[in-house]
ChimeraX commands (.cxc) that place a marker at each C-alpha (Angstrom):
marker #1 position 35.84,36.95,20.21 radius 0.5
marker #1 position 38.56,33.33,19.86 radius 0.5
marker #1 position 35.54,31.70,21.42 radius 0.5
marker #1 position 33.12,32.90,19.35 radius 0.5
marker #1 position 35.19,32.14,16.29 radius 0.5
marker #1 position 36.01,28.67,17.23 radius 0.5
marker #1 position 32.29,28.02,18.25 radius 0.5
marker #1 position 31.30,29.04,14.61 radius 0.5
marker #1 position 33.92,26.87,13.35 radius 0.5
marker #1 position 32.90,23.78,15.64 radius 0.5
marker #1 position 29.25,23.79,13.95 radius 0.5
marker #1 position 30.89,23.37,10.40 radius 0.5
marker #1 position 32.64,20.48,11.81 radius 0.5
marker #1 position 29.56,18.74,13.37 radius 0.5
marker #1 position 27.39,19.15,10.33 radius 0.5
marker #1 position 30.08,17.45,7.97 radius 0.5
marker #1 position 29.68,14.24,9.97 radius 0.5
marker #1 position 26.54,13.69,8.12 radius 0.5
marker #1 position 23.63,11.27,9.20 radius 0.5
marker #1 position 24.23,7.66,10.13 radius 0.5
marker #1 position 23.23,5.19,7.36 radius 0.5
marker #1 position 19.96,3.46,7.35 radius 0.5
marker #1 position 19.61,0.28,8.73 radius 0.5
marker #1 position 19.96,-2.46,5.68 radius 0.5
marker #1 position 16.88,-3.81,4.05 radius 0.5
marker #1 position 15.61,-7.10,5.38 radius 0.5
marker #1 position 15.76,-10.09,2.76 radius 0.5
marker #1 position 12.77,-10.24,0.78 radius 0.5
marker #1 position 10.08,-13.25,1.21 radius 0.5
marker #1 position 10.65,-16.20,-0.17 radius 0.5
marker #1 position 8.37,-16.71,-3.68 radius 0.5
marker #1 position 6.54,-19.81,-2.90 radius 0.5
marker #1 position 2.92,-19.72,-1.63 radius 0.5
marker #1 position 2.67,-21.52,1.70 radius 0.5
marker #1 position -0.66,-22.99,0.56 radius 0.5
marker #1 position 0.16,-24.17,-2.98 radius 0.5
marker #1 position -1.55,-27.56,-3.61 radius 0.5
marker #1 position -3.18,-28.04,-0.32 radius 0.5
marker #1 position -6.40,-28.74,-1.54 radius 0.5
marker #1 position -4.87,-32.08,-3.39 radius 0.5
marker #1 position -2.89,-32.89,-0.42 radius 0.5
marker #1 position -6.05,-33.20,1.41 radius 0.5
marker #1 position -8.19,-35.27,-1.45 radius 0.5
marker #1 position -5.33,-37.64,-1.64 radius 0.5
marker #1 position -5.30,-38.30,1.88 radius 0.5
marker #1 position -9.14,-38.59,2.55 radius 0.5
marker #1 position -9.02,-40.99,-0.53 radius 0.5
marker #1 position -5.92,-42.99,1.01 radius 0.5
marker #1 position -7.81,-43.14,4.35 radius 0.5
marker #1 position -11.13,-44.28,2.56 radius 0.5
marker #1 position -9.00,-46.76,1.03 radius 0.5
marker #1 position -7.55,-48.15,3.90 radius 0.5
marker #1 position -10.66,-48.11,5.81 radius 0.5
marker #1 position -12.36,-50.17,2.89 radius 0.5
marker #1 position -9.24,-52.41,2.86 radius 0.5
marker #1 position -9.59,-53.07,6.41 radius 0.5
marker #1 position -13.30,-53.42,6.65 radius 0.5
marker #1 position -13.17,-56.48,3.61 radius 0.5
marker #1 position -10.11,-58.07,5.59 radius 0.5
marker #1 position -12.29,-58.25,8.89 radius 0.5
marker #1 position -15.46,-59.70,6.73 radius 0.5
marker #1 position -13.31,-62.46,5.56 radius 0.5
marker #1 position -11.91,-63.33,8.62 radius 0.5
marker #1 position -15.46,-63.66,10.45 radius 0.5
marker link #1:1,2 radius 0.2
marker link #1:2,3 radius 0.2
marker link #1:3,4 radius 0.2
marker link #1:4,5 radius 0.2
marker link #1:5,6 radius 0.2
marker link #1:6,7 radius 0.2
marker link #1:7,8 radius 0.2
marker link #1:8,9 radius 0.2
marker link #1:9,10 radius 0.2
marker link #1:10,11 radius 0.2
marker link #1:11,12 radius 0.2
marker link #1:12,13 radius 0.2
marker link #1:13,14 radius 0.2
marker link #1:14,15 radius 0.2
marker link #1:15,16 radius 0.2
marker link #1:16,17 radius 0.2
marker link #1:17,18 radius 0.2
marker link #1:18,19 radius 0.2
marker link #1:19,20 radius 0.2
marker link #1:20,21 radius 0.2
marker link #1:21,22 radius 0.2
marker link #1:22,23 radius 0.2
marker link #1:23,24 radius 0.2
marker link #1:24,25 radius 0.2
marker link #1:25,26 radius 0.2
marker link #1:26,27 radius 0.2
marker link #1:27,28 radius 0.2
marker link #1:28,29 radius 0.2
marker link #1:29,30 radius 0.2
marker link #1:30,31 radius 0.2
marker link #1:31,32 radius 0.2
marker link #1:32,33 radius 0.2
marker link #1:33,34 radius 0.2
marker link #1:34,35 radius 0.2
marker link #1:35,36 radius 0.2
marker link #1:36,37 radius 0.2
marker link #1:37,38 radius 0.2
marker link #1:38,39 radius 0.2
marker link #1:39,40 radius 0.2
marker link #1:40,41 radius 0.2
marker link #1:41,42 radius 0.2
marker link #1:42,43 radius 0.2
marker link #1:43,44 radius 0.2
marker link #1:44,45 radius 0.2
marker link #1:45,46 radius 0.2
marker link #1:46,47 radius 0.2
marker link #1:47,48 radius 0.2
marker link #1:48,49 radius 0.2
marker link #1:49,50 radius 0.2
marker link #1:50,51 radius 0.2
marker link #1:51,52 radius 0.2
marker link #1:52,53 radius 0.2
marker link #1:53,54 radius 0.2
marker link #1:54,55 radius 0.2
marker link #1:55,56 radius 0.2
marker link #1:56,57 radius 0.2
marker link #1:57,58 radius 0.2
marker link #1:58,59 radius 0.2
marker link #1:59,60 radius 0.2
marker link #1:60,61 radius 0.2
marker link #1:61,62 radius 0.2
marker link #1:62,63 radius 0.2
marker link #1:63,64 radius 0.2
view
């Protein structure tokens, strides 16, 4: 009888423990887009490449 009473109260003690807390939420992603302005960067790089090629072509024409 004593063992039954102890077993009964032991079940209440184990329920009082509660569940473990959930893991913390991951940090939110940054608000900046990765591809912002990539088209403008491509156009600027292309125009700089054309300018450099034109400049080198003129320099080669003047030397010959």
